[in-house]
C-alpha positions as MATLAB code, in Angstrom:
seq = 'MSSSLLQIGVTALFANQAALQTIGQNIANANTPGYSRQSVVLSTPPGQFTGSGFFGKGVSVDTVIRAHSDFLTSQANSTSATQSLDQTHSDYLSQLQKVFPTDDTGIGSAASTFFNNLINVANSPSDPSARQVALSGASELAARFTSAGQQLTSLQSGVVSDLKADVSQVNQLAQQIAQANAAISKEQGTGASPNDLLDQRDQLIAKLSKFLQISTLPASDGSMGVFIGGGQRLVLDTQALQLSVTQDPFDSSKAQISIQETNGARTLDSSTLTGGSITARILFQNDDLEHAKNLLGQMATAITARVNQQQALGLDTSQPPGAGAPIFGTVAPKALPATTNARNPDGTYATSVNLTITDATQLQASSYKLRASPDGTPGVYQLTRVSDGLVRTVSNGDTVDGFKIDVSGADMGSGDAFLLQTVSQASQNMKAILTNPNGIAAASPLTSSIAATNTGTATVRSLYAVNSNIDPTLAPMSIQFTGPNASDPSKVDYTLSLSNGTVLTGTWASGQAIGNQPNANPPIDLGFELQLDGVPRAGDQIDLAATQFTATNNGNAKALLDLQTEGFVGRSVASDGTVTPGANINDAYAAAMGDVGARVQGATYLAQVSTSVSQDAETARANQAGVNVDEEAARLMQYQQGYQAAAKVLQTAQTLFSQLLNTISG';
ca = [
     198.581   62.141  158.363;
     196.990   59.732  155.916;
     193.800   59.640  157.961;
     193.558   63.444  157.793;
     194.109   63.268  154.074;
     191.410   60.622  153.881;
     189.019   62.934  155.755;
     189.801   65.816  153.440;
     189.184   63.634  150.406;
     185.846   62.450  151.785;
     184.610   66.016  152.478;
     185.804   67.163  149.063;
     184.099   64.242  147.406;
     180.863   64.962  149.258;
     181.016   68.702  148.515;
     181.538   68.162  144.811;
     178.834   65.499  144.756;
     176.414   67.929  146.456;
     177.281   70.599  143.931;
     176.795   68.197  141.030;
     173.424   67.099  142.405;
     172.316   70.718  142.754;
     173.474   71.543  139.228;
     171.584   68.551  137.914;
     168.464   69.794  139.713;
     168.898   73.187  138.075;
     169.272   71.688  134.609;
     166.267   69.422  135.155;
     164.101   72.433  136.104;
     165.481   74.933  133.631;
     162.044   75.251  132.012;
     159.936   74.820  135.134;
     157.830   77.976  135.756;
     158.732   79.708  139.000;
     161.825   77.620  139.710;
     164.738   79.521  141.261;
     168.299   78.476  140.543;
     169.901   76.727  143.513;
     173.515   76.625  144.587;
     175.511   74.915  147.331;
     177.157   77.075  149.985;
     180.590   75.726  150.917;
     182.850   76.805  153.740;
     186.191   75.830  155.205;
     185.995   74.336  158.704;
     188.461   75.573  161.348;
     191.936   74.076  160.932;
     193.510   71.636  163.384;
     196.447   73.018  165.367;
     199.653   71.062  165.488;
     203.137   71.871  166.480;
     203.789   72.759  162.899;
     200.807   75.063  162.608;
     197.150   74.750  161.530;
     196.236   72.057  159.046;
     192.983   72.115  157.092;
     190.181   69.648  157.708;
     188.558   69.739  154.277;
     185.356   71.467  153.222;
     181.873   71.746  154.729;
     178.537   71.875  152.921;
     176.630   74.562  154.833;
     173.340   74.646  152.939;
     171.607   74.936  149.572;
     170.288   78.384  148.744;
     168.160   79.692  145.897;
     168.859   82.710  143.755;
     166.057   85.020  144.879;
     165.464   88.767  145.182;
     162.541   89.946  147.277;
     162.632   93.320  145.520;
     162.650   91.932  141.965;
     159.945   89.399  142.833;
     157.775   92.129  144.339;
     158.304   94.326  141.274;
     157.397   91.479  138.939;
     154.192   90.762  140.886;
     153.221   94.438  141.057;
     153.741   95.077  137.349;
     151.955   91.830  136.530;
     148.905   93.043  138.481;
     148.932   96.338  136.601;
     149.307   94.577  133.260;
     146.413   92.255  134.059;
     144.208   95.219  135.001;
     145.040   97.215  131.874;
     144.720   94.265  129.503;
     141.412   93.094  130.973;
     140.061   96.643  130.907;
     141.160   97.044  127.283;
     139.497   93.760  126.294;
     136.202   94.820  127.870;
     136.267   98.236  126.232;
     136.887   96.608  122.857;
     133.671   94.646  123.387;
     131.864   97.815  124.457;
     132.969   99.620  121.306;
     131.050   97.076  119.225;
     127.813   98.394  120.764;
     128.464  101.727  119.002;
     129.091  100.766  115.355;
     129.964  103.475  112.879;
     128.396  101.817  109.831;
     124.787  101.410  108.712;
     124.049   99.122  111.655;
     124.456  101.947  114.170;
     121.874  104.045  115.956;
     122.982  107.178  114.110;
     122.206  105.602  110.752;
     118.803  104.388  111.962;
     117.959  107.858  113.294;
     118.847  109.426  109.940;
     116.703  106.846  108.149;
     113.763  107.546  110.452;
     113.855  111.277  109.775;
     114.517  110.785  106.063;
     111.403  108.626  105.840;
     109.417  111.531  107.244;
     110.417  113.545  104.169;
     108.162  111.293  102.090;
     105.346  111.862  104.573;
     105.879  115.620  104.346;
     105.866  115.447  100.535;
     102.802  113.163  100.376;
     100.933  113.304  103.713;
      98.021  111.297  102.300;
     100.184  108.449  100.937;
      99.671  105.381  103.189;
     102.841  103.690  101.898;
     104.965  106.680  102.906;
     103.405  106.571  106.352;
     104.052  102.825  106.664;
     107.695  103.278  105.703;
     107.987  105.994  108.348;
     106.613  103.607  110.991;
     109.052  100.938  109.840;
     111.870  103.421  110.335;
     110.585  104.164  113.832;
     110.519  100.427  114.625;
     114.069  100.000  113.321;
     115.345  102.931  115.385;
     113.729  101.559  118.543;
     115.101   98.090  117.759;
     118.634   99.507  117.442;
     118.334  101.147  120.852;
     116.900   97.964  122.343;
     119.628   95.825  120.812;
     122.350   98.130  122.122;
     120.792   98.108  125.578;
     120.557   94.330  125.578;
     124.211   94.062  124.533;
     125.141   96.180  127.528;
     123.025   93.932  129.735;
     124.850   90.904  128.340;
     128.179   92.571  129.042;
     127.051   93.174  132.614;
     126.107   89.510  133.014;
     129.489   88.539  131.599;
     131.262   90.760  134.114;
     129.455   89.090  137.019;
     130.228   85.630  135.633;
     133.896   86.517  135.152;
     134.083   87.962  138.654;
     132.749   84.744  140.143;
     135.335   82.716  138.216;
     138.158   85.017  139.326;
     137.071   84.994  142.963;
     136.905   81.208  142.934;
     140.517   81.046  141.746;
     141.611   83.662  144.290;
     140.081   81.601  147.093;
     141.871   78.475  145.896;
     145.192   80.291  145.627;
     144.781   81.875  149.066;
     144.100   78.464  150.589;
     147.126   76.969  148.831;
     149.333   79.825  150.075;
     148.133   79.175  153.610;
     148.991   75.488  153.211;
     152.413   76.417  151.823;
     152.936   78.645  154.868;
     152.206   75.709  157.137;
     154.679   73.459  155.298;
     157.398   76.120  155.219;
     156.971   76.939  158.911;
     157.313   73.255  159.726;
     160.525   72.896  157.713;
     161.894   76.173  159.003;
     162.726   74.472  162.298;
     165.399   72.384  160.606;
     167.514   75.484  160.075;
     167.668   74.922  156.320;
     165.772   76.797  153.642;
     162.987   74.726  151.981;
     163.772   76.136  148.551;
     161.236   74.184  146.524;
     158.426   75.094  148.924;
     159.452   78.740  148.791;
     159.392   78.617  144.994;
     155.944   77.068  145.045;
     154.648   79.781  147.356;
     156.187   82.524  145.223;
     154.526   80.988  142.189;
     151.154   80.981  143.949;
     151.590   84.620  144.950;
     152.544   85.504  141.367;
     149.358   83.845  140.105;
     147.332   85.678  142.743;
     148.766   89.000  141.505;
     147.001   88.442  138.190;
     143.690   88.912  139.982;
     144.459   91.585  142.580;
     147.270   93.909  143.542;
     148.730   92.435  146.715;
     151.361   93.248  149.305;
     153.282   90.684  151.327;
     154.860   90.681  154.772;
     157.209   87.875  155.883;
     156.982   86.526  159.420;
     159.743   85.172  161.626;
     158.416   81.609  161.326;
     158.863   81.681  157.544;
     155.191   82.242  156.712;
     154.130   85.037  154.385;
     151.213   87.381  155.055;
     149.260   88.426  151.966;
     147.209   91.626  151.992;
     144.811   93.239  149.489;
     142.697   96.373  149.278;
     144.866   98.809  151.172;
     145.901   96.464  153.971;
     143.006   94.004  154.172;
     144.468   90.640  155.148;
     143.776   87.728  152.844;
     146.310   85.200  154.172;
     147.927   85.369  157.572;
     150.056   82.482  158.821;
     148.038   79.360  157.990;
     144.648   81.096  157.829;
     143.106   82.229  154.537;
     139.991   84.381  154.312;
     137.563   83.829  151.448;
     136.260   86.405  148.977;
     132.736   86.305  147.587;
     130.736   88.045  144.872;
     127.689   89.754  146.369;
     124.899   91.847  144.914;
     125.131   95.610  144.745;
     122.918   97.062  147.518;
     120.984   99.123  144.957;
     121.086   97.173  141.689;
     120.854   93.376  141.889;
     122.278   92.999  138.358;
     125.601   94.480  139.476;
     128.207   92.814  141.672;
     130.616   93.806  144.383;
     133.421   92.001  146.212;
     133.033   91.003  149.849;
     135.331   89.209  152.248;
     134.121   86.593  154.691;
     135.116   87.477  158.236;
     134.205   86.001  161.596;
     131.132   88.210  161.970;
     129.971   87.734  158.362;
     130.634   89.152  154.917;
     132.033   92.667  154.665;
     131.955   94.597  151.399;
     135.323   95.827  150.161;
     135.448   99.432  149.038;
     136.104   99.222  145.300;
     138.282  102.344  145.496;
     140.813  100.427  147.619;
     141.196   97.641  145.061;
     144.072   98.191  142.671;
     145.557   96.041  139.946;
     144.478   92.661  138.648;
     141.583   91.432  136.554;
     139.066   91.663  139.420;
     139.706   95.386  139.784;
     139.398   95.814  136.003;
     136.016   94.093  135.975;
     134.702   96.236  138.856;
     136.052   99.376  137.174;
     134.446   98.499  133.846;
     131.116   97.695  135.504;
     130.919  100.804  137.673;
     132.387  103.313  135.245;
     132.537  102.423  131.546;
     129.470  100.191  131.344;
     127.333  102.443  133.520;
     128.374  105.480  131.483;
     127.478  103.709  128.229;
     124.053  102.776  129.613;
     123.426  106.370  130.589;
     124.579  107.730  127.230;
     122.242  105.429  125.322;
     119.436  105.952  127.825;
     119.778  109.718  127.600;
     119.427  109.581  123.822;
     116.556  107.091  123.937;
     114.620  109.102  126.520;
     115.192  112.430  124.790;
     114.188  111.258  121.318;
     111.171  109.373  122.731;
     109.907  112.385  124.631;
     110.679  114.973  121.962;
     109.191  113.023  119.039;
     106.106  112.117  121.071;
     105.745  115.726  122.193;
     105.778  117.049  118.637;
     103.571  114.177  117.459;
     100.968  115.144  120.078;
     100.879  118.731  118.751;
      99.789  117.598  115.270;
      96.648  116.036  113.849;
      96.364  112.510  112.424;
      94.158  111.337  109.580;
      91.644  109.421  111.640;
      87.963  110.383  111.476;
      87.500  112.725  113.146;
      91.139  113.899  113.280;
      92.770  113.745  116.680;
      96.029  114.605  118.354;
      98.880  112.271  117.464;
      99.381  109.244  119.700;
     102.905  108.457  120.988;
     105.262  106.889  118.437;
     107.833  105.617  120.937;
     107.643  104.264  124.452;
     110.199  103.475  127.151;
     110.344  102.871  130.895;
     109.911  105.530  133.526;
     112.874  106.528  135.707;
     113.449  104.441  138.821;
     114.556  105.171  142.380;
     116.201  102.035  143.788;
     116.415  101.828  147.598;
     119.474  100.369  149.272;
     118.810   97.000  150.836;
     119.963   98.487  154.155;
     117.243  101.164  154.206;
     114.845  101.267  157.124;
     111.743   99.077  156.746;
     108.222   98.944  158.138;
     107.097   96.014  160.299;
     105.571   94.373  157.201;
     108.960   94.409  155.424;
     108.237   97.275  153.036;
     110.584  100.218  152.904;
     109.691  103.040  155.281;
     110.640  105.680  152.720;
     109.872  105.670  149.016;
     111.010  108.003  146.250;
     109.168  108.671  143.013;
     110.749  110.303  139.975;
     108.903  112.205  137.253;
     110.493  113.486  134.059;
     109.642  117.154  133.630;
     111.895  117.923  130.658;
     113.578  114.981  128.925;
     115.825  117.333  126.957;
     117.567  118.328  130.201;
     118.244  114.797  131.438;
     121.941  114.111  131.935;
     123.828  110.900  131.176;
     124.209  109.955  134.813;
     122.698  108.214  137.793;
     122.298  109.959  141.144;
     122.692  109.081  144.819;
     120.060  110.539  147.169;
     120.752  110.620  150.918;
     119.443  112.441  153.943;
     120.870  115.874  154.628;
     124.143  115.599  156.611;
     122.775  117.992  159.224;
     119.559  115.958  159.593;
     117.185  118.711  158.414;
     113.778  117.051  157.713;
     112.663  117.190  154.081;
     116.126  118.232  152.885;
     118.362  115.798  151.029;
     121.813  115.506  149.515;
     121.828  114.678  145.809;
     125.098  113.528  144.186;
     125.412  113.252  140.428;
     127.543  110.149  139.969;
     129.062  111.089  136.597;
     130.936  114.136  137.891;
     130.443  114.032  141.667;
     128.396  117.262  141.724;
     126.674  117.529  145.128;
     123.516  119.577  145.566;
     120.999  120.124  148.330;
     117.397  119.450  147.298;
     114.025  119.454  149.006;
     110.987  117.270  148.506;
     109.305  118.223  145.227;
     112.342  119.922  143.703;
     113.165  119.561  140.012;
     116.785  118.910  139.045;
     118.306  118.121  135.635;
     114.895  117.596  134.055;
     113.311  115.344  136.691;
     111.273  115.878  139.840;
     111.926  114.167  143.175;
     109.011  113.223  145.415;
     109.734  111.569  148.770;
     106.859  109.874  150.583;
     106.429  107.829  153.745;
     108.824  108.354  156.615;
     111.570  110.902  156.169;
     114.920  109.450  155.159;
     117.171  108.375  158.001;
     120.893  109.016  158.198;
     121.686  105.537  156.868;
     119.112  105.513  154.062;
     120.102  105.966  150.435;
     118.529  105.704  146.985;
     120.061  105.203  143.554;
     118.164  107.314  141.026;
     118.289  105.748  137.560;
     116.835  108.467  135.384;
     117.912  107.100  131.995;
     120.095  103.983  132.369;
     117.279  101.512  131.669;
     115.617  103.477  128.872;
     117.561  102.117  125.904;
     116.879   98.421  126.364;
     113.179   99.128  126.963;
     112.569  101.471  124.033;
     109.774  100.370  121.674;
     107.852  101.705  118.698;
     104.259  101.613  119.960;
     102.397  103.305  117.092;
     101.261  100.689  114.568;
      98.524  102.494  112.613;
      99.934  104.538  109.688;
      96.986  106.911  109.956;
      98.193  107.731  113.469;
     101.146  109.770  112.221;
     100.161  113.354  112.987;
     101.553  114.999  109.863;
      99.054  117.871  109.855;
      99.432  121.135  111.731;
      96.399  122.353  113.727;
      96.556  125.572  111.704;
      96.587  126.200  107.973;
      97.946  129.380  106.415;
      96.924  131.329  103.328;
      98.481  134.396  101.719;
      96.284  137.248  100.523;
      96.216  137.575   96.748;
      96.697  141.328   97.037;
     100.091  141.045   98.764;
     102.868  142.971   97.064;
     105.856  141.590   99.022;
     107.817  138.406   98.374;
     106.893  136.708  101.650;
     105.832  133.049  101.444;
     105.124  130.550  104.211;
     108.017  128.179  104.774;
     106.414  126.272  107.661;
     103.623  126.503  110.206;
     103.360  124.101  113.106;
     102.596  123.906  116.813;
     105.544  124.110  119.222;
     103.930  123.781  122.630;
     100.668  123.092  124.400;
      99.550  126.732  124.239;
      98.277  126.088  120.721;
      94.531  126.819  120.618;
      92.797  126.398  117.238;
      89.648  128.056  118.671;
      91.511  131.367  118.463;
      91.412  130.994  114.670;
      90.767  132.457  112.255;
      93.721  134.754  112.848;
      95.212  137.349  110.569;
      98.670  138.821  110.425;
      98.892  142.291  108.874;
     102.271  143.844  108.156;
     102.247  147.594  108.771;
     105.672  148.616  107.464;
     109.330  148.937  108.438;
     110.161  149.265  112.108;
     111.021  152.808  113.107;
     114.112  151.787  115.100;
     115.416  149.176  112.659;
     114.230  149.474  109.032;
     115.487  145.919  108.312;
     112.594  144.667  110.445;
     108.864  144.816  109.710;
     106.128  145.631  112.231;
     102.925  143.597  112.253;
      99.639  143.110  114.113;
      98.223  139.695  114.959;
      94.423  139.643  115.312;
      92.712  136.701  117.057;
      89.120  135.560  116.681;
      88.298  136.660  120.226;
      89.145  140.250  119.350;
      92.614  140.265  120.888;
      95.179  142.188  118.871;
      98.907  141.619  119.439;
     101.745  143.644  117.992;
     105.182  142.461  117.079;
     108.230  142.980  114.895;
     109.402  140.486  112.319;
     112.992  139.972  111.158;
     114.404  137.477  108.698;
     114.661  134.030  110.288;
     112.370  135.001  113.162;
     109.222  133.027  113.952;
     105.821  134.605  114.379;
     103.509  133.319  117.095;
     106.234  132.177  119.488;
     108.290  135.151  120.627;
     108.841  134.785  124.378;
     111.460  137.565  124.338;
     109.227  140.144  122.612;
     107.826  143.104  124.500;
     105.167  142.161  125.319;
     105.923  138.392  124.952;
     103.921  136.421  122.407;
     103.366  132.710  123.018;
     100.450  131.311  121.048;
     101.953  127.801  120.806;
     102.815  127.892  117.094;
     105.637  129.125  114.885;
     105.137  130.640  111.456;
     108.357  130.836  109.434;
     108.540  132.993  106.308;
     110.720  133.145  103.230;
     111.090  136.412  101.423;
     110.149  139.860  102.787;
     106.632  141.206  103.433;
     105.624  144.737  102.605;
     103.256  147.135  104.306;
      99.676  146.062  103.731;
     100.521  142.376  103.168;
      98.380  139.876  105.068;
      98.600  136.214  106.028;
      95.519  134.398  107.356;
      95.558  131.411  109.708;
      92.618  129.020  110.052;
      91.947  125.749  111.844;
      92.991  122.835  109.625;
      90.020  121.140  107.951;
      91.712  118.624  105.655;
      94.471  116.840  107.600;
      95.297  114.456  104.743;
      96.723  117.309  102.679;
      98.477  119.265  105.422;
     102.156  118.550  106.164;
     102.888  121.248  108.764;
     103.606  118.905  111.663;
     105.567  116.507  109.434;
     107.935  119.413  108.779;
     108.141  120.006  112.517;
     109.102  116.360  113.043;
     111.727  116.715  110.311;
     113.204  119.766  112.048;
     113.876  117.611  115.115;
     116.764  116.023  113.212;
     118.808  119.195  113.639;
     117.379  120.331  116.973;
     119.750  120.088  119.956;
     117.389  118.334  122.353;
     119.832  115.827  123.924;
     121.547  116.898  127.126;
     120.490  120.492  127.498;
     121.571  122.037  130.795;
     120.335  124.923  132.906;
     122.922  127.394  134.183;
     122.728  128.975  137.619;
     121.223  132.132  136.082;
     118.436  130.112  134.467;
     119.732  130.190  130.906;
     119.471  126.937  128.995;
     122.576  125.645  127.262;
     121.744  123.976  123.935;
     122.159  120.235  123.712;
     123.180  118.040  120.805;
     121.003  116.678  118.036;
     120.569  112.923  117.936;
     123.290  112.313  115.336;
     125.810  114.519  117.123;
     124.924  112.896  120.447;
     125.545  109.430  118.999;
     128.786  110.608  117.407;
     129.876  112.032  120.766;
     129.057  108.716  122.455;
     131.117  106.844  119.864;
     133.949  109.311  120.373;
     133.776  108.911  124.139;
     133.959  105.138  123.944;
     136.613  105.284  121.236;
     138.794  107.551  123.375;
     138.463  105.138  126.274;
     139.433  102.226  124.043;
     142.428  104.091  122.671;
     143.612  105.076  126.143;
     143.139  101.581  127.545;
     144.934  100.001  124.581;
     147.908  102.290  125.060;
     148.062  101.588  128.799;
     147.857   97.851  128.133;
     150.780   98.062  125.710;
     152.884  100.079  128.153;
     152.103   97.936  131.196;
     152.760   94.752  129.207;
     156.202   96.039  128.263;
     156.945   97.086  131.851;
     155.741   93.739  133.185;
     157.891   91.835  130.707;
     160.938   93.880  131.688;
     160.309   93.259  135.386;
     159.873   89.529  134.800;
     163.032   89.455  132.699;
     164.963   91.130  135.510;
     163.587   88.610  138.005;
     164.334   85.681  135.694;
     167.881   86.904  135.087;
     168.380   86.841  138.824;
     166.599   83.607  139.643;
     166.378   81.704  136.364;
     168.575   78.875  135.145;
     171.155   79.480  132.410;
     171.790   76.050  130.908;
     175.131   77.072  129.375;
     176.337   78.381  132.714;
     175.166   75.251  134.478;
     176.946   73.067  131.916;
     180.209   74.893  132.625;
     179.714   74.493  136.347;
     178.921   70.832  135.769;
     182.330   70.305  134.171;
     183.979   72.295  136.961;
     182.568   70.189  139.742;
     183.002   66.983  137.765;
     186.711   67.686  137.658;
     186.635   68.565  141.325;
     184.897   65.286  142.077;
     187.504   63.361  140.104;
     190.310   65.199  141.896;
     188.716   64.447  145.264;
     188.532   60.785  144.298;
     192.254   60.929  143.438;
     192.936   62.369  146.885;
     191.065   59.452  148.437;
     192.989   56.982  146.295;
     196.296   58.551  147.327;
     195.303   58.522  150.993;
     194.293   54.891  150.721;
     197.645   53.982  149.073;
     199.605   55.795  151.765;
     197.572   54.174  154.488;
     198.122   50.705  152.978;
     201.870   51.280  152.706;
     201.927   52.436  156.312;
     200.153   49.276  157.459;
     202.495   47.102  155.414;
     205.540   48.838  156.866;
     204.290   48.390  160.424;
     203.276   44.761  159.918;
     206.564   43.978  158.149;
];
């Protein structure tokens, strides 16, 4: 009996010692990241049968387990990936917002200054200092666009650099997870759970979730498969694939994520990547940053083309006077071929695409994808506007959204594709190219005069050219008002006599231009607009002559001033051919700021929400797996007392055994 008691005391002593050791391990690692609380599993061995019944044989230490929940761990990793995505995206957008300042350093302020400086030119067209100030304003406006474009380029470079750093860490973590799988599989054969190794692997997977949303699948040998991108394996058993940052097939400045497989690198579809900082960087690059480039480029291209167009319709003060030279310059649109496009034997691309801007006011803030027609029809192509996904069928030579598409060389094959960058590079390449103050074309090609015998109150508010139909050789011209219109007495009929003997008739109403009335019957389009204040009477006459003294004429300067309120940014053509007005430059910049601001606000809110959700999920996981020092201290006292009691059992058994030996020997 004493020997059985001795055995019970030994097992009890060992069980309590094992529990104390485990509790000590828990206390030692209470602040160790990723550590899961461990506990000893005890069981009662089968009793020994005797004639008096079954007697116990002590206690058995079955194993040491860790407090772990696959569900809570998975939730913590998933919410951590979402939080990392939202926070990274929010941080990038906050940087992007700085490109669109609301104060005097912004593009809107510079545009207002440029047009305000033209007021001085309009007031004193012969003043060289006013002209120089106007050119300085043009240089500042171009510099603001260039600076903003360069900031976006720097952000793009930063995204690529950050992606490379993230991918490097992902590759290291994937390799370490594979090594942990190998170690766990090896220990799994012992029948006991390698708790510390499992904790280390869980910690590695948690770190990996910061970069990409992952899913895991346990195997029977104890290894853990790790998958990304909608089921793409990253780690399987002891093998880890490597990610890499590769160039975009169209734009070498942009990056994409590829995975190295046996037959080479394969690009991962960005739409399958979810969660994590890598996804945030790809999302920011392909969406927010590209949209910002297009917004700025649309404004830069529109203001360049529209100002230069109006400048060319005026006369400068050179001798002899000439048409105004361009004030601004920027790059032409580009069609970038995919690196996978078919090539000629000499390595050049078999198909080339050329883009020509036909109307910069109709350019949209978007890039386009051009591919062969799905049905293979020669000379017919599929054009997708990236910003909204609008798909259209176009033919060679068609004009869409203000630009013309010309395809040359071999016809596009089914695998060929082009990225059409109509405006995205315009901002960073905008320059003020007019340096001679005399080159500002402030004068209108025509000069007006009012007959002294007029009896009405009509005066000339402005007279300037509006399109290339202007022809000063048709001057002198005379406008004679013949009286109220028979159908509408609020309007006044007039005749417009040209120097070649042509006589045109029209009807004038308050606020209506003379000389450019495309909707009149018959239409009148002489390339100029004469705006009046007051009301003419029958018999009144206004004469128009070719401008002789350009230094004193401010007609075209007024036309340039009117561009400040003209909606020439982002006009669109409806299916019935009507043109929807665009925004003026200040409203367009304000809209761009609002767009970016809304994105920042949305991303900030999502980051706050996902951070809270992630913290809650981690708290739930930690409550399940973490170490509570107070609880462990109580358990420490419990098993300490158990250990002492077990020692007392051993002491009693030893005393009984000694007495038994003494009795027998005596």
